[in-house]
C-alpha positions in Angstrom: 29.0 26.9 2.0 29.3 23.5 0.5 30.6 20.6 2.6 33.2 18.9 0.4 35.9 16.4 0.7 37.9 15.1 -2.2 39.7 11.8 -1.8 42.1 10.1 -4.2 40.7 6.6 -4.3 42.5 3.6 -5.5 40.2 1.4 -7.4 41.1 -0.7 -10.2 42.0 -3.7 -12.2 45.7 -4.4 -12.3 47.3 -6.2 -15.2 46.3 -9.9 -15.5 49.4 -11.0 -13.8 48.3 -9.3 -10.5 44.7 -10.3 -11.0 45.2 -14.0 -11.3 47.5 -14.7 -8.3 49.4 -13.1 -5.5 52.4 -15.4 -6.3 53.3 -12.4 -8.6 55.1 -11.1 -5.5 58.2 -12.4 -7.2 60.2 -9.9 -9.2 58.8 -6.4 -9.0 55.1 -7.4 -9.4 54.3 -6.1 -5.9 55.4 -2.6 -6.9 52.9 -0.1 -8.4 53.8 0.9 -12.0 53.1 4.2 -13.8 51.0 2.3 -16.3 48.7 0.8 -13.7 45.3 2.2 -14.1 44.0 4.6 -11.4 40.6 6.1 -10.4 40.0 9.2 -8.4 36.8 9.7 -6.4 35.2 12.8 -4.9 32.8 12.6 -2.0 30.6 15.5 -0.8 27.7 15.7 1.7 24.4 16.8 0.4 23.2 19.7 2.6 19.7 19.8 4.1 18.9 22.8 6.4 16.4 22.0 9.1 15.1 24.0 12.1 14.0 22.5 15.4 10.5 21.8 14.1 11.4 20.3 10.7 12.3 16.8 9.7 13.4 15.3 6.4 10.7 12.8 5.3 12.5 11.4 2.2 15.1 12.1 -0.4 16.1 10.8 -3.8 18.6 11.7 -6.5 19.5 11.2 -10.1 22.4 12.2 -12.3 22.8 13.5 -15.8 24.5 16.2 -17.8 27.4 16.1 -15.4 25.1 17.2 -12.6 23.6 15.6 -9.6 20.0 16.4 -8.9 19.0 15.9 -5.2 15.4 16.1 -4.2 14.1 16.0 -0.6 10.9 16.6 1.4 11.0 18.8 4.5 8.1 18.3 6.8 7.3 21.3 9.2 5.6 20.2 12.4 4.7 23.8 13.4 2.8 24.7 10.2 0.0 22.3 9.4 -1.2 24.2 6.3 2.3 24.3 4.8 3.8 21.2 6.3 5.3 19.7 3.2 8.1 21.5 1.4 9.8 19.9 -1.6 13.2 21.1 -2.7 15.8 20.1 -5.2 19.5 21.1 -5.4 21.9 20.8 -8.2 25.6 19.9 -7.6 28.6 19.6 -10.0 31.2 16.8 -9.8 33.3 18.7 -7.3 30.5 19.1 -4.8 29.7 22.8 -5.6 26.0 23.5 -5.0 24.9 25.3 -8.2 21.3 26.0 -7.3 18.7 25.5 -4.5 15.0 25.6 -5.5 11.6 24.8 -4.0 9.4 22.7 -6.2 6.1 24.4 -7.1 3.1 23.9 -9.3 0.2 26.1 -10.5 -2.1 23.1 -11.2 -4.0 23.3 -7.9 -2.4 20.3 -6.3 -0.3 20.3 -3.2 3.1 18.5 -3.6 3.7 16.2 -0.6 6.4 13.7 -1.7 8.6 12.5 -4.5 9.4 8.9 -5.2 11.1 8.5 -8.6 13.3 10.8 -10.7 15.3 10.5 -13.9 16.7 13.1 -16.3 14.7 13.5 -19.5 16.3 13.0 -22.9 16.3 16.7 -23.7 18.4 17.6 -20.5 15.9 20.3 -19.6 13.6 18.4 -17.3 13.3 15.6 -14.7 10.8 12.9 -15.4 9.3 12.2 -11.9 6.7 10.4 -10.0 5.4 12.5 -7.1 2.8 12.3 -4.4 0.2 15.1 -4.4 -2.7 16.1 -2.3 -6.1 16.9 -3.8 -9.3 17.5 -1.8 -10.1 14.4 0.2 -7.1 12.1 -0.7 -3.4 11.7 -1.5 -2.6 10.5 -5.0 0.5 9.8 -7.1 1.2 11.4 -10.4 3.7 11.5 -13.3 5.0 14.9 -14.1 7.9 16.9 -15.4 10.2 19.1 -13.3 11.8 22.1 -15.0 15.5 22.0 -14.0 15.9 25.8 -14.4 12.9 26.9 -12.4 11.7 24.0 -10.2 8.2 24.2 -11.7 6.2 20.9 -11.7 4.0 20.6 -14.8 2.2 18.0 -16.8 0.8 16.3 -13.7 -1.1 13.1 -14.6 -2.7 11.3 -11.7 -2.0 7.5 -11.6 -5.4 5.9 -12.3 -6.5 2.5 -11.1 -9.1 2.2 -14.0 -11.9 1.3 -11.5 -10.0 -1.6 -10.0 -11.4 -1.0 -6.5 -10.1 -4.3 -5.2 -6.5 -3.0 -5.7 -6.9 0.6 -4.6 -4.0 2.1 -2.7 -4.4 2.0 1.1 -4.4 5.1 3.3 -0.6 5.0 3.5 0.0 5.1 -0.2 3.0 3.6 -2.0 5.8 2.6 0.3 8.2 2.7 -2.7 8.1 3.1 -6.4 10.5 1.4 -8.9 11.1 3.0 -12.4 11.8 0.3 -14.9 12.1 1.4 -18.5 8.6 2.8 -19.5 7.0 1.3 -16.4 6.5 2.1 -12.7 6.1 -0.7 -10.2 4.5 0.7 -7.1 4.7 -1.3 -3.9 2.0 -1.2 -1.2 2.3 -2.9 2.2 -1.2 -3.2 3.7 -1.6 -4.2 7.3 0.0 -7.0 9.1 -1.3 -10.6 9.5 0.6 -12.4 12.1 4.2 -11.9 11.2 3.6 -10.9 7.6 2.5 -7.8 5.7 0.1 -8.1 2.8 1.9 -6.8 -0.4 0.5 -5.4 -3.6 2.6 -4.6 -6.7 0.9 -2.2 -9.1 2.3 -1.6 -12.6 1.8 1.6 -14.5 2.8 2.7 -17.9 3.1 6.4 -17.6 0.1 7.4 -15.6 -2.1 4.5 -16.6 -2.5 1.4 -14.5 -2.0 -1.7 -16.6 -1.6 -4.7 -14.1 -1.0 -6.1 -10.7 1.9 -8.5 -10.3 0.4 -11.9 -9.4 2.0 -13.1 -6.2 -0.8 -15.4 -5.2 1.4 -18.5 -5.4 4.2 -16.9 -3.3 3.5 -17.9 0.3 4.6 -16.0 3.3 6.4 -13.1 1.4 8.3 -11.1 4.1 11.0 -9.2 2.1 11.9 -8.2 -1.4 14.9 -6.5 -3.0 14.9 -3.9 -5.8 13.3 -4.8 -9.0 15.3 -5.4 -12.2 14.1 -5.2 -15.8 15.1 -6.9 -19.0 13.9 -4.7 -21.8 14.6 -7.3 -24.5 12.3 -10.0 -23.1 10.1 -7.4 -21.3 10.5 -9.1 -17.9 10.5 -7.8 -14.4 12.7 -9.6 -11.9 13.1 -9.5 -8.1 14.6 -11.6 -5.4 12.2 -12.2 -2.5 12.4 -13.9 0.8 9.5 -16.1 2.0 8.8 -17.7 5.2 7.5 -20.9 3.6 9.7 -21.3 0.5 13.0 -19.6 1.4 14.7 -17.4 -1.2 13.1 -17.2 -4.6 14.0 -15.5 -7.9 10.7 -14.4 -9.5 9.9 -13.2 -13.0 6.8 -11.2 -14.1 5.3 -10.0 -17.3 4.6 -6.3 -16.6 1.9 -6.0 -19.2 -0.3 -8.7 -17.7 1.1 -9.1 -14.2 1.5 -12.8 -14.7 4.1 -14.7 -12.8 6.3 -16.2 -15.6 8.7 -18.2 -13.4 9.9 -18.7 -9.8 13.0 -20.6 -8.8 14.9 -21.3 -5.6 17.8 -18.9 -5.1 20.9 -19.4 -3.1 22.3 -16.0 -1.9 25.8 -17.7 -1.5 25.8 -18.8 -5.1 28.6 -17.1 -7.2 26.6 -17.5 -10.4 25.2 -14.1 -11.5 21.4 -13.6 -12.0 19.7 -10.6 -13.5 17.9 -9.9 -10.3 21.2 -9.1 -8.6 21.4 -6.0 -10.9 19.6 -2.7 -10.8 18.2 -1.0 -13.9 19.7 2.6 -13.9 18.2 5.6 -15.5 21.5 6.0 -17.4 20.9 2.7 -19.0 22.0 -0.9 -18.3 21.9 -3.3 -15.4 24.6 -2.7 -12.7 25.6 -4.0 -9.3 27.6 -2.3 -6.6 29.0 -4.7 -4.0 30.3 -4.2 -0.5 33.9 -4.2 -1.7 33.2 -1.3 -4.0 33.3 -3.3 -7.2 30.9 -2.4 -10.0 29.7 -5.0 -12.5 27.3 -4.9 -15.4 24.9 -7.7 -16.4 25.1 -8.7 -20.2 21.6 -9.7 -21.2 22.8 -11.4 -24.4 25.4 -13.7 -22.7 23.7 -13.8 -19.3 27.0 -13.1 -17.7 28.4 -10.2 -15.6 31.2 -8.0 -16.7 33.5 -6.0 -14.3 33.4 -2.3 -15.1 35.2 -1.1 -11.9 37.6 -3.4 -10.1 38.1 -1.8 -6.8 40.8 -3.4 -4.7 41.6 -0.2 -2.7 40.0 1.3 0.4 38.9 4.8 1.2 37.1 6.2 4.3 33.7 5.7 2.8 34.1 2.0 2.1 32.8 1.5 5.7 29.4 2.6 4.5 29.1 0.9 1.2 26.4 -1.4 2.7 24.2 1.8 2.7 25.1 2.9 -0.8 23.1 2.9 -3.9 24.4 3.2 -7.5 22.6 5.8 -9.5 24.7 6.4 -12.6 27.2 4.4 -14.7 28.5 5.7 -18.1 31.9 5.4 -19.6 34.6 5.9 -17.0 32.2 7.7 -14.6 30.3 6.2 -11.7 28.0 7.9 -9.2 26.5 6.5 -6.0 24.4 7.9 -3.2 25.0 6.9 0.5 22.5 7.4 3.3 23.6 6.7 6.8 21.3 7.2 9.8 22.6 8.1 13.2 20.4 6.8 15.9 20.7 9.6 18.5 16.9 10.1 19.1 14.0 8.1 17.7 12.0 11.0 16.4 14.6 13.3 14.9 16.2 12.9 11.5 19.8 12.2 11.6 20.7 11.2 8.1 24.0 12.0 6.5 23.5 11.8 2.7 26.6 11.8 0.5 27.3 11.5 -3.1 30.5 9.8 -4.5 31.8 10.6 -8.0 34.4 8.2 -9.4 36.3 9.1 -12.5 39.3 7.4 -14.2 42.6 9.4 -13.8 45.1 10.0 -16.5 48.1 9.0 -14.4 48.9 6.8 -11.4 50.2 9.0 -8.5 51.5 5.9 -6.5 54.1 4.5 -8.9 56.9 3.0 -6.9 55.1 2.1 -3.8 55.1 -1.4 -2.5 51.8 -3.3 -2.1 50.6 -4.6 1.2 47.8 -7.0 0.6 45.1 -7.3 3.1 42.2 -9.8 3.4 38.9 -8.5 4.5 36.1 -10.3 6.5 34.1 -12.9 4.6 30.7 -11.4 5.5 28.4 -8.6 4.5 29.4 -6.4 7.4 31.6 -3.4 6.3 34.8 -2.3 7.9 34.3 0.1 10.7 34.6 3.7 9.9 37.7 3.8 12.1 39.5 1.2 10.2 38.5 2.4 6.8 39.8 5.9 7.5 43.1 4.6 8.9 43.8 2.6 5.7 42.8 5.6 3.5 45.0 8.0 5.4 47.9 5.5 5.4 47.6 5.1 1.6 47.4 8.9 1.1 50.3 9.8 3.3 52.8 6.9 3.3 55.5 7.2 0.6 56.6 3.6 0.7 53.6 1.4 1.0 50.0 1.1 -0.3 47.4 -1.3 1.0 45.4 -3.3 -1.5 42.7 -6.0 -1.0 44.0 -9.5 -1.5 42.8 -10.5 -5.1 41.7 -14.0 -4.0 39.0 -12.6 -1.8 38.1 -9.3 -3.2 34.4 -9.6 -4.1 31.5 -8.6 -1.7 27.8 -8.9 -1.6 25.3 -6.6 -3.3 25.0 -3.4 -1.4 21.7 -3.1 0.4 21.3 -6.8 0.8 19.8 -7.8 4.1 22.0 -9.7 6.5 19.7 -12.7 6.7 20.1 -13.2 2.9 23.6 -14.2 3.4 24.3 -17.9 4.1 26.5 -18.9 7.0 30.1 -18.2 6.0 31.8 -20.5 8.5 32.9 -23.0 5.8 34.2 -20.2 3.5 36.1 -18.6 6.4 37.6 -21.9 7.2 38.8 -22.4 3.6 40.3 -18.9 3.5 42.2 -19.4 6.8 43.8 -22.5 5.3 45.0 -20.4 2.4 46.6 -17.7 4.5 49.8 -19.4 5.1 50.6 -20.2 1.5 53.3 -18.4 -0.6 50.6 -16.5 -2.3 48.9 -15.5 0.8 48.1 -11.9 1.8 50.1 -9.8 4.4 47.4 -8.5 6.7 44.1 -10.1 7.8 41.1 -8.4 9.4 38.4 -10.0 11.4 39.8 -13.5 12.0 39.8 -14.7 15.6 38.8 -18.4 15.3 40.6 -20.6 17.8 41.8 -22.9 15.1 43.5 -20.1 13.3 45.6 -19.1 16.2 48.8 -21.0 15.1 52.3 -19.9 14.4 52.1 -21.3 10.9 49.1 -19.0 10.2 49.8 -15.7 12.1 52.7 -13.8 13.6 52.8 -13.3 17.3 52.3 -9.5 17.5 53.8 -9.2 21.0 56.2 -6.3 20.8 54.8 -5.0 17.4 53.5 -1.8 18.9 56.1 0.8 19.6 56.2 1.8 23.2 54.7 5.2 22.7 51.9 3.6 20.8 51.3 1.0 23.5 51.2 3.7 26.1 48.1 5.2 24.3 46.1 2.0 24.5 43.9 0.4 27.1 46.5 -2.1 28.1 44.0 -4.3 29.8 42.2 -4.9 26.5 45.4 -5.7 24.5 46.6 -8.1 27.1 43.3 -9.9 27.4 43.4 -10.8 23.7 46.3 -13.2 24.2 45.8 -16.9 23.4 48.2 -19.3 24.9 50.3 -16.3 25.9 50.5 -15.0 22.3 48.9 -12.1 20.4 47.9 -13.6 17.1 45.6 -10.6 16.6 45.3 -7.2 18.0 41.7 -6.0 18.8 40.9 -2.8 16.9 37.2 -2.3 17.7 35.4 -4.2 20.5 32.1 -5.1 21.9 31.5 -5.1 25.7 29.0 -7.5 27.1 27.4 -7.3 30.5 24.5 -6.1 32.7 24.0 -2.3 32.6 23.0 -1.9 36.2 22.0 0.8 38.7 25.0 1.1 41.0 22.7 1.3 44.1 21.8 -2.4 43.4 25.4 -3.7 44.0 28.3 -3.2 46.3 30.4 -0.1 45.7 33.3 -2.0 44.4 31.5 -4.9 42.7 32.3 -5.6 39.1 30.2 -8.8 38.9 27.7 -10.9 40.7 27.6 -14.6 41.9 24.6 -16.5 40.9 23.2 -16.1 44.4 23.8 -12.3 44.3 22.2 -12.1 40.8 19.1 -14.1 41.9 18.8 -11.8 45.0 18.9 -8.7 42.8 16.3 -10.1 40.5 13.9 -10.9 43.4 14.5 -7.8 45.5 15.4 -5.0 43.2 13.8 -6.1 39.9 10.6 -7.5 41.2 11.3 -10.9 39.7 12.0 -9.5 36.3 15.0 -11.0 34.5 17.3 -8.5 32.7 17.1 -10.9 29.8 13.3 -10.4 29.4 13.3 -7.7 26.7 12.2 -9.6 23.5 13.1 -6.7 21.1 16.6 -6.5 22.4 17.4 -9.8 20.8 18.8 -11.0 24.1 15.7 -12.8 25.3 15.4 -16.3 26.5 17.7 -19.3 27.4 20.2 -19.0 24.5 21.4 -15.5 25.1 21.6 -16.2 29.0 23.7 -19.3 28.5 26.0 -17.9 26.0 26.6 -14.7 28.1 27.6 -16.8 31.1 29.9 -19.5 29.7 33.4 -19.1 28.4 33.9 -20.9 25.0 37.5 -19.6 24.7 38.6 -21.1 28.0 36.9 -24.4 27.4 38.6 -24.9 24.0 42.1 -23.7 24.8 44.7 -26.3 25.6 44.9 -29.9 24.4 41.4 -31.1 25.5 38.0 -29.5 25.3 36.4 -29.1 28.8 33.0 -27.6 29.5 32.7 -29.6 32.7 33.2 -26.6 35.0 31.3 -25.3 38.0 30.4 -22.2 35.9 28.9 -24.2 33.1 26.9 -26.4 35.5 25.6 -23.4 37.5 24.6 -21.6 34.3 22.7 -24.5 32.9 21.0 -25.4 36.2 20.0 -21.8 36.8 18.7 -21.5 33.2 16.4 -24.6 33.6 14.9 -23.2 36.8 14.5 -19.5 35.9 14.9 -18.6 32.2 11.9 -19.2 29.8 12.5 -19.5 26.2 10.5 -17.0 24.1 8.2 -18.5 21.4 5.9 -15.6 20.8 5.6 -13.8 17.5 7.1 -10.4 16.7 3.8 -8.4 16.9 3.1 -9.9 20.4 6.8 -9.3 21.4 6.5 -5.5 20.6 3.3 -5.2 22.5 4.7 -7.1 25.5 7.9 -5.1 25.6 5.9 -1.8 25.8 4.0 -3.2 28.8 7.1 -4.5 30.7 8.7 -2.2 33.3 12.1 -0.8 32.3 14.1 -1.8 35.3 17.6 -0.8 36.5 19.4 -3.8 35.1 19.4 -4.9 31.5 21.7 -7.3 29.6 23.2 -5.8 26.6 26.0 -5.8 24.0 27.6 -2.4 23.7 29.3 -1.5 20.4 29.6 2.2 21.1 29.1 4.7 24.0 25.7 5.5 22.6 24.6 1.9 23.3 25.4 2.4 27.0 23.3 5.6 27.2 20.3 3.8 25.7 20.7 0.8 28.0 20.7 3.0 31.2 17.3 3.3 32.7 17.5 7.0 33.3 19.7 10.0 33.1 19.5 10.7 36.8 20.8 7.6 38.5 24.3 6.2 38.2 24.8 3.1 36.1 27.8 0.8 35.4 28.5 -2.4 33.4 28.9 -5.5 35.5 29.6 -9.1 34.7 26.9 -11.6 34.0 26.2 -14.2 36.7 29.3 -16.3 37.6 30.7 -18.4 40.4 33.5 -15.9 41.2 31.6 -12.6 40.5 33.8 -12.0 37.5 33.5 -8.6 35.7 32.1 -7.7 32.3 33.8 -9.3 29.3 34.4 -8.2 25.8 35.2 -9.5 22.4 36.8 -8.0 19.3 34.4 -6.8 16.7 37.3 -6.2 14.4 40.9 -7.5 14.6 44.1 -7.2 12.7 46.7 -9.9 12.2 50.0 -10.4 10.2 50.2 -13.6 8.2 53.2 -15.8 8.9 53.9 -16.0 5.2 54.1 -12.3 4.6 57.2 -10.9 3.0 56.0 -7.2 3.9 56.3 -7.6 7.7 58.0 -4.2 8.1 55.3 -2.6 6.1 52.7 -4.3 8.2 54.4 -3.2 11.4 54.5 0.3 10.1 50.7 0.3 9.3 49.7 -1.3 12.6 51.6 1.3 14.6 50.0 4.0 12.4 46.5 2.5 13.0 46.8 2.3 16.8 48.7 5.6 17.2 45.6 7.4 15.9 47.4 10.7 14.9 45.4 10.6 11.6 42.2 11.3 13.6 41.4 15.0 14.1 38.5 16.5 16.1 36.1 16.4 13.1 36.5 12.6 13.0 35.6 11.8 16.5 32.0 11.2 15.8 32.1 7.4 15.1 30.3 4.5 16.5 32.9 2.0 17.6 34.9 1.2 20.8 38.6 1.4 20.0 41.6 0.6 22.2 43.2 4.1 22.0 42.4 5.8 25.3 42.8 9.4 24.1 40.5 8.9 21.1 37.9 7.1 23.1 37.9 10.0 25.6 37.1 12.4 22.9 34.6 10.1 21.1 32.6 9.6 24.3 32.5 13.4 24.9 31.3 14.0 21.3 28.6 11.3 21.3 27.4 12.5 24.7 26.9 16.0 23.5 25.2 14.9 20.3 22.7 12.5 21.9 21.8 15.1 24.5 21.4 17.8 21.8 19.2 15.5 19.7 17.1 14.5 22.7 16.5 18.1 23.8 15.6 18.9 20.2 13.1 16.1 20.0 11.5 17.1 23.4 11.1 20.7 22.2 9.0 19.8 19.2 5.4 21.0 19.3 4.4 17.4 18.5 4.7 15.3 21.6 5.7 11.6 21.4 4.4 8.7 23.4 6.4 8.4 26.6 6.4 4.6 26.5 8.1 4.7 23.1 10.8 6.9 24.4 11.4 4.4 27.2 11.2 1.4 24.9 13.8 2.9 22.5 16.1 4.2 25.3 15.9 7.8 24.4 17.5 10.1 27.1 20.1 12.7 27.8 23.7 11.6 28.4 25.2 12.6 31.7 28.8 13.3 33.0 28.4 10.2 35.3 27.6 8.0 32.3 30.8 9.2 30.5 32.9 8.5 33.6 31.4 5.1 34.3 31.7 3.9 30.8 35.3 5.1 30.4 36.1 3.3 33.7 34.6 0.1 32.4 36.9 0.3 29.3 39.8 0.8 31.6 39.1 -2.3 33.7 37.5 -5.0 31.5 40.0 -7.9 31.4 38.0 -11.0 30.3 38.1 -11.7 26.6 35.6 -14.2 25.2 35.4 -15.9 21.9 32.3 -17.4 20.3 32.2 -19.9 17.5 28.8 -20.3 15.9 29.2 -24.0 15.3 30.3 -24.7 18.9 27.4 -22.6 20.2 24.9 -24.6 18.1 26.3 -27.9 19.4 25.9 -26.7 23.0 22.3 -25.7 22.5 21.5 -28.9 20.6 22.8 -31.1 23.3 21.2 -29.2 26.1 17.8 -29.4 24.6 17.1 -33.0 25.8 18.4 -31.9 29.3 15.9 -29.1 29.4 13.1 -31.5 28.3 14.0 -34.0 31.1 15.3 -36.7 28.7 19.0 -36.5 29.5 21.1 -35.9 32.6 23.4 -32.8 32.8 26.5 -35.2 33.1 25.5 -36.9 29.8 24.9 -33.6 28.0 28.3 -32.3 29.1 30.1 -35.5 28.0 28.4 -35.3 24.6 29.2 -31.6 24.2 32.9 -32.2 25.1 33.1 -35.1 22.5 31.5 -33.2 19.7 33.4 -29.9 20.2 36.7 -31.8 20.7 36.2 -33.6 17.4 35.3 -30.3 15.7 38.4 -28.4 17.1 40.7 -31.3 16.2 39.4 -31.4 12.6 40.2 -27.7 12.3 
């Protein structure tokens, strides 16, 4: 049976009056009209059936003839002679699976992988690039796949023309990009220091014609998809280099010559052709993290909006993991691949197709518009928030939520986080615009201290109906107050602390003093700091200091004050006991595998699954306690996602209605409980913890039952284990008792570490360092 869900998706460009300014709230401009365009979308999961000894080793899809063609490689660990099994399924636009076929060939080759597919012009075949095995070696080949039968024919091995110096290594191509008549094959060969050696081979059909010349690009560490300009016959890519930063590079595919390279600013709003992907359906397109689709015009060197998506649906939470595969007329098709990290060596991909088509009529005419401003970052909304907005839009007869038109564009989907420049300045500018007459109604993700003012946000005390408030972890709601007011409500949170064996601490302890912490390190952990796991990203002085100090408390009130006993103890303990990590990534990985996994580890927990992985075993009892403090304070938390109502909103009743809808959680059913966030609703979290517990145990047992056995030290390193009833109980208890909310400002954190540097080097007293920090942070806060 197919797995299918059809969603009505609002996505589209309003009339120019609505697009240019939200001041159009005057008159009836904030009411949806019958004539406003509308799009519908349909999402369905692509089914892959696996038994306990099988894994999906790769997948790819293309679209044509109103059909989605989905190809995937199932690897069977239990049958070496027939380990690779390639299949392709055909779906219609409603998600109906029309056929399921295994790829086969009578040419004597064994099919072992598939890396590029596009429908042929005749509509009968798929032009593909596959991996094949022939006696003695794996090779890649061009071929045709018969859509009706699944037969692979016309296999032509990609030849290197005797270019032994650029032969493919033992691992083959890591990825292949189809660009017009060319294939660009990427090979990552070995690792030197922190960098791989890259090769980019260009083929025309099956014939090798060139190798892209990257000899002048120093320290290449990452590249994005290639783009292609057919008119100028130029291949483009955005690359990240350790030595030169971000670069836009241009190549001649015929010769491989580097035609140009220029500095590239990822935060620059000016479009560049390398931001866009060449689709098999024709044209260069970009899907961004807000769901907008734009096309690059090669003649004018500008981008044109083809889908203006100001509306949210459940799957906008995973747009970061989506890839556009088809754009033609009023139809857009994308593929989303999300990986659920239950166990390291099992495949937990959920692969979905989304079909977007223009609707003939708008079903929401007469509804009033609530405008919402989204986070100014690449991070998507949580699945929890996205579904709430969608369900509200679908079921409420009075209001519809739309993204604020002033900040409605996102980043290119798939773009790595480090590509995005620091957004503090843009966030600050946006906050200043929230209280204007053209401001939005709701805001997500803003918790900066300087935004917590009556002229920016409403005090949400009393916003939640009593029956809704009774369903929440009241300790979490109350801890989010600033100066006694709730300028935001936490929707999803992150808990921070030491995941610790309960036998190491007193039965009723929720935290440790510095003296108790140091004693635990010496007597229980053999001198091993819980912060000494390099790959956890919480290694060294900086994470230790920031986990122990309270930026929120230091910056509240009229005067900034870091001159506290807690701050002094933290810095002094750091200088004596915490070593800063300066080793490279390759060494870090080797060292972490050698280090003992002890019964206490510092971590940030975004879901119950993070807690399971942080526990040292499934047998002992673990809890989350506070980081070292002068008063043995318990663990703390911060909001990953918040919601606020702007002071200038003229839709406050609608905002109140949605906020109660969001926190009540009645829109969640049992099938929706498998999400990876921590929310404030007690009933939902109880079910979520139970679901994640069962799934991670199931996947761990499946992994351990495989005929192939995996390195035990890898399982320890990655935290693979069964969940237990005690884990569930201890984590739920932690959520019920955490009461310390902390706030971290990146600029303030940088100031603290900059001014403590001379102290650690012995060139400044701690008194002087604290005085300078207070002065700098005070000026910064006052300027805000």
